[in-house]
C-alpha positions as a LaTeX table, in Angstrom:
\begin{tabular}{lrrr}
\hline
Residue & $x$ (\AA) & $y$ (\AA) & $z$ (\AA) \\
\hline
Met1 & 13.18 & 9.12 & 2.92 \\
Leu2 & 12.29 & 12.58 & 4.21 \\
Thr3 & 8.90 & 11.28 & 5.39 \\
Gly4 & 10.63 & 8.40 & 7.18 \\
Phe5 & 13.05 & 10.78 & 8.87 \\
Leu6 & 10.27 & 13.11 & 10.03 \\
Ile7 & 8.15 & 10.24 & 11.43 \\
Gly8 & 11.22 & 8.82 & 13.18 \\
Phe9 & 12.12 & 12.20 & 14.65 \\
Ala10 & 8.53 & 12.74 & 15.81 \\
Thr11 & 8.56 & 9.29 & 17.41 \\
Leu12 & 11.62 & 10.29 & 19.42 \\
Thr13 & 9.56 & 13.15 & 20.85 \\
Lys14 & 6.22 & 11.36 & 21.36 \\
Ile15 & 6.04 & 7.65 & 20.70 \\
Tyr16 & 2.59 & 7.57 & 19.04 \\
Pro17 & 3.64 & 9.19 & 15.70 \\
Ile18 & 5.08 & 5.78 & 14.78 \\
Leu19 & 1.46 & 4.84 & 13.98 \\
Leu20 & 1.68 & 7.18 & 10.99 \\
Leu21 & 3.42 & 4.34 & 9.18 \\
Ala22 & $-0.01$ & 2.72 & 8.83 \\
Val23 & $-1.14$ & 5.89 & 7.03 \\
Val24 & 1.74 & 6.73 & 4.71 \\
Leu25 & 2.64 & 3.25 & 3.47 \\
Val26 & 1.10 & 2.97 & 0.02 \\
Ser27 & 1.02 & 0.30 & $-2.64$ \\
Glu28 & 2.13 & 0.66 & $-6.23$ \\
Arg29 & $-0.50$ & 2.14 & $-8.49$ \\
Gly30 & $-2.38$ & $-0.38$ & $-10.57$ \\
Ser31 & $-1.33$ & $-3.35$ & $-8.45$ \\
Asn32 & $-3.86$ & $-6.18$ & $-8.46$ \\
Asp33 & $-2.04$ & $-8.39$ & $-5.95$ \\
Arg34 & $-3.68$ & $-9.61$ & $-2.75$ \\
Gly35 & $-2.54$ & $-10.96$ & 0.60 \\
Met36 & 1.13 & $-11.55$ & 1.25 \\
Ala37 & 2.12 & $-10.69$ & $-2.32$ \\
Leu38 & 0.61 & $-7.22$ & $-1.90$ \\
Leu39 & 2.25 & $-6.80$ & 1.52 \\
Arg40 & 5.67 & $-7.69$ & 0.08 \\
Lys41 & 5.20 & $-5.15$ & $-2.71$ \\
Ile42 & 4.22 & $-2.47$ & $-0.20$ \\
Met43 & 7.29 & $-3.19$ & 1.93 \\
Arg44 & 9.58 & $-3.12$ & $-1.11$ \\
His45 & 7.97 & 0.03 & $-2.51$ \\
Asn46 & 8.34 & 1.83 & 0.84 \\
Ala47 & 11.72 & 0.38 & 1.83 \\
Pro48 & 13.57 & 3.77 & 1.81 \\
Leu49 & 10.91 & 5.28 & 4.09 \\
Leu50 & 10.98 & 2.35 & 6.54 \\
Ile51 & 14.77 & 2.10 & 6.66 \\
Thr52 & 15.17 & 5.84 & 7.24 \\
Cys53 & 12.50 & 5.84 & 9.97 \\
Val54 & 14.01 & 2.89 & 11.86 \\
Ala55 & 17.55 & 4.25 & 11.47 \\
Thr56 & 16.50 & 7.67 & 12.83 \\
Ile57 & 14.91 & 6.08 & 15.91 \\
Leu58 & 17.87 & 3.78 & 16.56 \\
Leu59 & 20.44 & 6.57 & 16.19 \\
Gly60 & 18.37 & 8.84 & 18.41 \\
Tyr61 & 18.18 & 6.23 & 21.18 \\
Leu62 & 21.76 & 5.02 & 20.84 \\
Pro63 & 23.30 & 7.49 & 23.35 \\
Tyr64 & 20.60 & 6.66 & 25.92 \\
Leu65 & 21.06 & 2.93 & 25.39 \\
Ile66 & 24.81 & 3.29 & 25.97 \\
Leu67 & 24.67 & 5.64 & 28.98 \\
Gly68 & 21.64 & 3.90 & 30.47 \\
His69 & 23.09 & 0.43 & 29.98 \\
Gly70 & 20.12 & $-0.57$ & 27.83 \\
Gln71 & 17.49 & 1.06 & 30.04 \\
Ala72 & 16.01 & 3.66 & 27.70 \\
Phe73 & 12.31 & 3.18 & 28.46 \\
Gly74 & 12.32 & 3.50 & 32.24 \\
Tyr75 & 9.57 & 6.09 & 32.67 \\
Phe76 & 7.34 & 4.82 & 29.87 \\
Ala77 & 6.13 & 1.81 & 31.85 \\
Thr78 & 5.38 & 4.04 & 34.84 \\
Tyr79 & 3.44 & 6.52 & 32.71 \\
Ala80 & 1.45 & 3.77 & 30.99 \\
Ser81 & 0.39 & 2.40 & 34.39 \\
Glu82 & $-0.63$ & 5.70 & 35.95 \\
Gln83 & $-4.30$ & 6.03 & 36.87 \\
Gly84 & $-5.05$ & 9.64 & 36.02 \\
Arg85 & $-8.33$ & 11.31 & 36.87 \\
Asn86 & $-8.12$ & 12.94 & 33.43 \\
Ala87 & $-7.35$ & 9.63 & 31.72 \\
Gly88 & $-8.72$ & 8.69 & 28.32 \\
Val89 & $-12.14$ & 7.11 & 27.99 \\
Thr90 & $-10.72$ & 3.60 & 27.43 \\
Gln91 & $-8.93$ & 3.62 & 30.77 \\
Gln92 & $-12.05$ & 4.99 & 32.43 \\
Ile93 & $-14.19$ & 2.17 & 31.03 \\
Val94 & $-11.69$ & $-0.56$ & 31.95 \\
His95 & $-11.28$ & 0.93 & 35.43 \\
Trp96 & $-15.06$ & 0.91 & 35.89 \\
Leu97 & $-15.18$ & $-2.70$ & 34.69 \\
Gly98 & $-12.45$ & $-3.63$ & 37.17 \\
Asp99 & $-14.46$ & $-2.06$ & 40.00 \\
Gln100 & $-17.56$ & $-4.00$ & 38.97 \\
Leu101 & $-15.59$ & $-7.27$ & 38.92 \\
His102 & $-13.80$ & $-6.35$ & 42.18 \\
Leu103 & $-10.39$ & $-6.82$ & 40.57 \\
Pro104 & $-7.20$ & $-5.76$ & 42.39 \\
Ile105 & $-5.66$ & $-2.61$ & 41.00 \\
Met106 & $-2.70$ & $-4.48$ & 39.48 \\
Lys107 & $-5.00$ & $-6.85$ & 37.58 \\
Thr108 & $-7.03$ & $-3.87$ & 36.38 \\
Ile109 & $-3.87$ & $-2.20$ & 35.09 \\
Thr110 & $-2.84$ & $-5.41$ & 33.33 \\
Leu111 & $-6.29$ & $-5.59$ & 31.74 \\
Glu112 & $-5.90$ & $-1.96$ & 30.63 \\
His113 & $-2.61$ & $-2.75$ & 28.91 \\
Ile114 & $-4.15$ & $-5.72$ & 27.09 \\
Val115 & $-7.13$ & $-3.67$ & 25.93 \\
Asp116 & $-4.87$ & $-0.78$ & 24.88 \\
Phe117 & $-2.62$ & $-3.06$ & 22.86 \\
Leu118 & $-5.52$ & $-4.78$ & 21.12 \\
Leu119 & $-7.32$ & $-1.50$ & 20.40 \\
Val120 & $-4.28$ & 0.19 & 18.87 \\
Gly121 & $-3.34$ & $-2.93$ & 16.92 \\
Val122 & $-6.81$ & $-3.52$ & 15.48 \\
Val123 & $-7.40$ & 0.13 & 14.55 \\
Ser124 & $-3.94$ & 0.43 & 12.96 \\
Leu125 & $-4.57$ & $-2.71$ & 10.91 \\
Val126 & $-7.99$ & $-1.47$ & 9.79 \\
Val127 & $-6.54$ & 1.92 & 8.84 \\
Phe128 & $-3.71$ & 0.26 & 6.91 \\
Val129 & $-6.10$ & $-1.98$ & 4.95 \\
Leu130 & $-8.48$ & 0.88 & 4.16 \\
Arg131 & $-5.58$ & 3.08 & 3.07 \\
Val132 & $-4.23$ & 0.37 & 0.77 \\
Arg133 & $-7.68$ & 0.02 & $-0.79$ \\
Asn134 & $-8.02$ & 3.82 & $-1.11$ \\
Arg135 & $-11.16$ & 3.84 & 1.03 \\
Leu136 & $-9.88$ & 6.22 & 3.71 \\
Ser137 & $-8.27$ & 9.62 & 3.32 \\
Met138 & $-4.93$ & 10.35 & 4.94 \\
Glu139 & $-6.44$ & 13.11 & 7.09 \\
Ala140 & $-9.23$ & 10.90 & 8.42 \\
Ala141 & $-6.77$ & 8.07 & 9.08 \\
Val142 & $-4.48$ & 10.32 & 11.15 \\
Leu143 & $-7.43$ & 11.71 & 13.12 \\
Leu144 & $-8.70$ & 8.20 & 13.86 \\
Leu145 & $-5.31$ & 6.92 & 15.03 \\
Phe146 & $-4.53$ & 9.94 & 17.20 \\
Gly147 & $-8.03$ & 9.78 & 18.69 \\
Val148 & $-7.41$ & 6.17 & 19.71 \\
Val149 & $-4.07$ & 7.15 & 21.26 \\
Leu150 & $-5.76$ & 9.82 & 23.39 \\
Ser151 & $-8.50$ & 7.37 & 24.38 \\
Ile152 & $-5.93$ & 5.03 & 25.96 \\
Ser153 & $-3.72$ & 7.74 & 27.49 \\
Ser154 & $-3.20$ & 7.88 & 31.24 \\
His155 & $-3.65$ & 11.64 & 31.09 \\
Val156 & $-5.44$ & 13.81 & 28.54 \\
Phe157 & $-4.31$ & 17.36 & 29.15 \\
Pro158 & $-5.88$ & 20.18 & 27.10 \\
Trp159 & $-2.66$ & 20.75 & 25.18 \\
Tyr160 & $-2.72$ & 17.10 & 24.07 \\
Thr161 & $-5.99$ & 17.58 & 22.20 \\
Thr162 & $-4.56$ & 20.19 & 19.83 \\
Thr163 & $-3.30$ & 17.30 & 17.69 \\
Leu164 & $-6.97$ & 16.53 & 16.91 \\
Leu165 & $-7.92$ & 20.15 & 16.30 \\
Leu166 & $-5.55$ & 20.31 & 13.32 \\
Trp167 & $-7.80$ & 18.02 & 11.26 \\
Val168 & $-11.18$ & 19.59 & 12.04 \\
Pro169 & $-11.06$ & 22.36 & 9.37 \\
Val170 & $-9.76$ & 19.83 & 6.83 \\
Leu171 & $-12.52$ & 17.26 & 7.33 \\
Val172 & $-15.51$ & 19.30 & 8.50 \\
Gly173 & $-18.51$ & 19.37 & 6.17 \\
Pro174 & $-22.25$ & 20.10 & 6.17 \\
Leu175 & $-24.18$ & 18.26 & 8.88 \\
Trp176 & $-27.27$ & 18.00 & 6.69 \\
Thr177 & $-27.26$ & 17.03 & 3.03 \\
Arg178 & $-29.86$ & 16.03 & 0.48 \\
Thr179 & $-29.30$ & 12.39 & 1.32 \\
Gly180 & $-29.71$ & 12.97 & 5.07 \\
Thr181 & $-27.46$ & 13.46 & 8.07 \\
Gly182 & $-23.75$ & 13.11 & 7.49 \\
Gly183 & $-22.19$ & 10.72 & 9.99 \\
Arg184 & $-18.66$ & 11.93 & 9.30 \\
Ser185 & $-19.64$ & 15.56 & 9.86 \\
Leu186 & $-21.23$ & 14.68 & 13.19 \\
Ala187 & $-18.05$ & 12.85 & 14.23 \\
Ile188 & $-15.89$ & 15.85 & 13.30 \\
Ile189 & $-18.18$ & 18.15 & 15.29 \\
Ala190 & $-17.76$ & 15.79 & 18.25 \\
Val191 & $-13.98$ & 16.07 & 17.90 \\
Trp192 & $-14.21$ & 19.86 & 17.83 \\
Tyr193 & $-16.45$ & 19.77 & 20.93 \\
Phe194 & $-13.95$ & 17.54 & 22.72 \\
Thr195 & $-10.95$ & 19.76 & 21.97 \\
Thr196 & $-12.90$ & 22.80 & 23.19 \\
Thr197 & $-14.45$ & 21.38 & 26.35 \\
Ser198 & $-11.22$ & 19.64 & 27.39 \\
Leu199 & $-10.10$ & 23.10 & 28.51 \\
Leu200 & $-12.41$ & 22.59 & 31.51 \\
Gly201 & $-9.75$ & 20.25 & 32.86 \\
Tyr202 & $-7.87$ & 23.30 & 34.12 \\
Phe203 & $-10.64$ & 23.89 & 36.68 \\
Phe204 & $-10.40$ & 20.37 & 38.13 \\
Asn205 & $-6.72$ & 20.36 & 39.05 \\
Ser206 & $-5.96$ & 19.62 & 42.67 \\
Gly207 & $-4.88$ & 22.47 & 44.93 \\
Pro208 & $-4.46$ & 23.38 & 48.59 \\
Ser209 & $-8.19$ & 24.08 & 49.00 \\
Asn210 & $-9.30$ & 21.03 & 47.00 \\
Pro211 & $-6.69$ & 18.24 & 47.05 \\
Leu212 & $-9.06$ & 15.58 & 45.63 \\
Pro213 & $-11.43$ & 17.25 & 43.16 \\
Asp214 & $-14.48$ & 15.38 & 41.90 \\
Trp215 & $-13.99$ & 14.80 & 38.16 \\
Thr216 & $-17.50$ & 13.41 & 37.59 \\
Pro217 & $-18.89$ & 16.70 & 36.17 \\
Tyr218 & $-15.91$ & 16.82 & 33.78 \\
Tyr219 & $-16.66$ & 13.35 & 32.45 \\
Arg220 & $-20.33$ & 14.19 & 31.99 \\
Leu221 & $-19.60$ & 17.44 & 30.17 \\
Val222 & $-16.67$ & 16.24 & 28.04 \\
Tyr223 & $-16.67$ & 12.47 & 27.54 \\
Thr224 & $-20.38$ & 11.56 & 27.63 \\
Pro225 & $-21.58$ & 13.86 & 24.79 \\
Val226 & $-18.60$ & 12.87 & 22.64 \\
Met227 & $-19.19$ & 9.14 & 23.06 \\
Ile228 & $-22.90$ & 9.54 & 22.32 \\
Ala229 & $-22.20$ & 11.65 & 19.22 \\
Leu230 & $-19.59$ & 9.19 & 17.93 \\
Gly231 & $-21.97$ & 6.29 & 18.51 \\
Val232 & $-24.75$ & 8.05 & 16.60 \\
Ala233 & $-22.28$ & 8.95 & 13.83 \\
Ala234 & $-21.24$ & 5.30 & 13.53 \\
Ile235 & $-24.89$ & 4.19 & 13.25 \\
Ile236 & $-25.59$ & 6.85 & 10.62 \\
Gly237 & $-22.51$ & 5.75 & 8.68 \\
Val238 & $-23.64$ & 2.11 & 8.68 \\
Val239 & $-27.18$ & 3.07 & 7.62 \\
Asn240 & $-25.92$ & 5.33 & 4.83 \\
Arg241 & $-23.56$ & 2.58 & 3.67 \\
Phe242 & $-26.43$ & 0.10 & 3.56 \\
Arg243 & $-28.60$ & 2.54 & 1.62 \\
Cys244 & $-25.79$ & 3.20 & $-0.83$ \\
Gln245 & $-25.23$ & $-0.50$ & $-1.45$ \\
Lys246 & $-28.96$ & $-1.07$ & $-1.78$ \\
Gly247 & $-29.23$ & 1.79 & $-4.28$ \\
Ile248 & $-26.36$ & 0.38 & $-6.33$ \\
Ala249 & $-28.00$ & $-3.06$ & $-6.34$ \\
Leu250 & $-31.35$ & $-1.60$ & $-7.46$ \\
Ala251 & $-29.67$ & 0.45 & $-10.18$ \\
Ser252 & $-27.77$ & $-2.60$ & $-11.38$ \\
Gly253 & $-30.96$ & $-4.65$ & $-11.44$ \\
Ser254 & $-32.80$ & $-2.00$ & $-13.42$ \\
Thr255 & $-29.98$ & $-1.87$ & $-15.97$ \\
Asn256 & $-30.02$ & $-5.64$ & $-16.39$ \\
Asn257 & $-33.80$ & $-5.65$ & $-16.83$ \\
Ala258 & $-33.58$ & $-2.91$ & $-19.44$ \\
Arg259 & $-31.03$ & $-4.97$ & $-21.35$ \\
\hline
\end{tabular}
């Protein structure tokens, strides 16, 4: 119940902490159920958390719903549609795609919203499934979800990225091990690089002498290395996973032959 209250209260401040529900919802230990039966058990097991979270959000918004005659999300739609020069990488990619297809700005914004919704939904579902199967740590799950939120944000100010920096010392590890390069370690280093270099955004703010600054150097220094490093980390992770499964299969075959 305390966890539900804290997530609800955080959601009243910034809406994206609601995604933490995909991280903290856990199944009963020793449960062998699958599919809908497992989902029902998870919901029943975490009912106090969910009820407290929803109640906190509803009570927090109640005064604004009454005084605003039901209009409590007025600015959110405006913020989500803003085209910031320091926007997340997802908006940058969709905006570039819209330019290539010669789409009107309103259609590009609509496409951004669709991509944002699908990206957050798919990643949240993947995180939830991996957490239920105990294949993803809570710290890594939070970092992944918050990273996705920043990637779809209309603005990524340097003080936003501190939410990623919290998890770097928890998850960082050796880049090189006996089995080869660690994909996760490379990804965490990329996160640390992003939180550090995002401070360069202060030097690209518009001013009287430069009302329309060119953000291209910022993208090349901040976004490009991070995307390359994350791509390489993903490839390393897939290769290491394949090697691990292959090693398990060979070990299993050797054991069967010995028998």
